[in-house]
Structures are given as C-alpha cells and as structure tokens.
C-alpha positions in Angstrom: -50.0 -17.8 -55.5 -53.7 -18.8 -55.4 -53.1 -22.1 -57.1 -50.6 -23.3 -54.6 -52.5 -24.5 -51.5 -49.4 -24.1 -49.3 -49.1 -20.5 -50.1 -52.7 -19.4 -49.5 -52.3 -18.3 -45.8 -49.3 -16.1 -46.5 -49.4 -15.4 -50.2 -45.6 -15.6 -50.4 -43.9 -17.3 -53.4 -40.2 -17.3 -54.2 -39.1 -17.2 -57.8 -36.0 -19.2 -58.5 -33.9 -19.1 -61.7 -31.9 -22.2 -62.5 -28.3 -21.4 -63.3 -27.8 -24.2 -65.9 -31.1 -24.2 -67.8 -32.0 -20.5 -67.2 -35.6 -21.6 -66.5 -37.7 -19.8 -64.0 -39.6 -21.8 -61.4 -41.5 -21.0 -58.2 -40.3 -22.4 -54.9 -43.2 -23.7 -52.9 -43.5 -22.0 -49.6 -44.1 -23.9 -46.3 -47.5 -24.1 -44.8 -48.2 -22.5 -41.4 -49.7 -25.8 -40.2 -46.5 -27.7 -41.1 -44.3 -25.0 -39.5 -46.4 -25.2 -36.3 -46.1 -29.0 -36.3 -42.3 -28.9 -36.6 -42.1 -26.2 -33.9 -44.2 -28.2 -31.4 -42.2 -31.4 -32.2 -39.0 -29.5 -31.4 -40.5 -28.1 -28.2 -41.6 -31.6 -27.1 -38.2 -33.0 -27.9 -36.4 -30.3 -25.9 -38.8 -30.8 -22.9 -38.0 -34.6 -22.9 -34.3 -33.9 -23.1 -34.5 -31.3 -20.3 -36.5 -33.8 -18.1 -33.9 -36.5 -18.8 -31.0 -34.3 -17.8 -32.9 -33.1 -14.7 -33.3 -36.7 -13.6 -29.6 -37.4 -14.2 -28.6 -34.3 -12.2 -30.8 -35.4 -9.2 -29.3 -38.9 -9.4 -25.8 -37.6 -9.5 -26.5 -35.2 -6.6 -27.8 -38.1 -4.5 -24.6 -40.2 -5.2 -22.4 -37.2 -4.3 -24.4 -36.6 -1.1 -24.0 -40.3 -0.1 -20.3 -40.2 -0.7 -19.9 -37.0 1.4 -22.0 -38.5 4.3 -19.9 -41.7 4.2 -16.7 -39.6 4.3 -18.0 -37.6 7.3 -19.2 -40.8 9.1 -15.7 -42.5 8.6 -14.0 -39.3 10.0 -16.3 -39.3 13.0 -15.6 -43.1 13.7 -11.9 -42.6 13.6 -12.0 -40.0 16.4 
C-alpha cells in the first residue's frame, strides 16, 4: 500500500488472483486527483452539451413562433 503512490491517499489495494496461472497480483487503485479530473471533464462536457441543446431549443422555438405568426397574419388578410 505504501509503495504504490496512487494508493497513498486512500490506502486501498485490491488483490487479484489470475485464473490461469494462479498468481496473486495487486490491482492498482485510482488516484483521487485522476478521479477528480475525470469527474470535472465529464461535468464540463455535460454543460457544453446542455448549452448546445438549449440554443437548439431557442432556435426551434423562434422558427415555430414565426410560422404561427405567419399563419395568423394570412388568416387575418383573408378576412
């Protein structure tokens, strides 16, 4: 645990036994810094995707509003 730098913050190590060779090995645990980096990358990506879809919704709403106003204008002109 102490020799693996990734495991120093948590102290967790997973022991894995290989099925074919029957050898024991230790699985390296992930570092907290790496997990935080992955988390914030995910959050940033989701924020960008949400902003993109918000812009698409606004654009689509404007198009639909224009079509509805045009339809009302044509109905009023036909009277």
